[in-house]
C-alpha positions as CSV (number, residue, x, y, z in Angstrom):
1,X,15.2,23.4,7.7
2,X,18.1,22.4,5.4
3,X,20.5,22.2,8.5
4,X,18.2,19.9,10.5
5,X,18.3,17.4,7.0
6,X,21.7,17.8,6.7
7,X,22.4,16.8,10.4
8,X,19.7,13.6,10.2
9,X,21.6,12.4,7.0
10,X,25.0,12.9,9.3
11,X,23.6,11.1,12.2
12,X,21.7,8.1,10.3
13,X,24.8,7.5,8.4
14,X,26.7,7.5,11.0
15,X,24.4,4.7,12.6
16,X,24.0,2.6,9.0
17,X,28.5,2.5,9.1
18,X,28.2,1.1,12.9
19,X,25.5,-1.3,12.3
20,X,27.3,-2.6,9.5
21,X,30.4,-2.9,11.6
22,X,28.8,-4.8,14.2
23,X,27.6,-7.1,11.2
24,X,30.7,-7.8,9.8
25,X,32.3,-8.8,13.7
26,X,30.3,-11.7,13.5
27,X,31.1,-13.0,10.4
28,X,34.2,-15.0,11.4
29,X,37.0,-13.2,10.5
30,X,38.2,-10.9,8.1
31,X,37.5,-13.2,5.1
32,X,33.8,-12.7,5.8
33,X,34.3,-8.4,5.2
34,X,35.8,-9.2,1.7
35,X,32.7,-11.6,0.5
36,X,34.5,-15.2,1.6
37,X,31.9,-17.6,2.6
38,X,32.2,-20.8,4.5
39,X,30.0,-22.8,2.1
40,X,27.4,-23.4,5.0
41,X,23.8,-21.5,4.6
42,X,22.6,-20.1,7.9
43,X,19.6,-18.3,8.7
44,X,19.7,-15.3,10.5
45,X,17.9,-15.5,13.8
46,X,18.1,-13.0,17.0
47,X,20.4,-10.0,17.0
48,X,21.6,-11.2,13.3
49,X,17.7,-10.9,12.3
50,X,17.3,-7.4,14.3
51,X,20.7,-6.1,13.0
52,X,19.7,-6.6,9.4
53,X,16.0,-5.1,9.4
54,X,17.5,-2.4,11.4
55,X,20.4,-1.8,8.3
56,X,17.6,-2.1,6.0
57,X,15.2,0.7,7.8
58,X,18.0,2.9,8.0
59,X,18.8,3.1,4.4
60,X,15.4,3.6,3.7
61,X,15.5,6.8,5.8
62,X,18.6,7.6,4.6
63,X,17.3,7.6,0.7
64,X,14.1,9.3,2.1
65,X,16.3,12.2,3.5
66,X,18.3,12.5,0.3
67,X,15.2,12.7,-1.7
68,X,13.9,15.3,0.4
69,X,17.1,17.3,0.5
70,X,17.1,17.2,-2.8
71,X,13.8,18.9,-3.0
72,X,14.1,21.3,-0.7
73,X,17.4,22.6,-2.5
């Protein structure tokens, strides 16, 4: 059982990293990765909103898996 949760944590962690990399590609260059903004506020639409929501969901799943793993071991 512990092995299953450990593998699940690894898979979810890799998915979170991949989604964050996809989000950084659309940010307009290397400056967006380090927090530089262009001063224009935009709303998230389409794929950008989907990636944002998926990131939140995966982070919540990762936290839940971590807590369950802590309680089991």
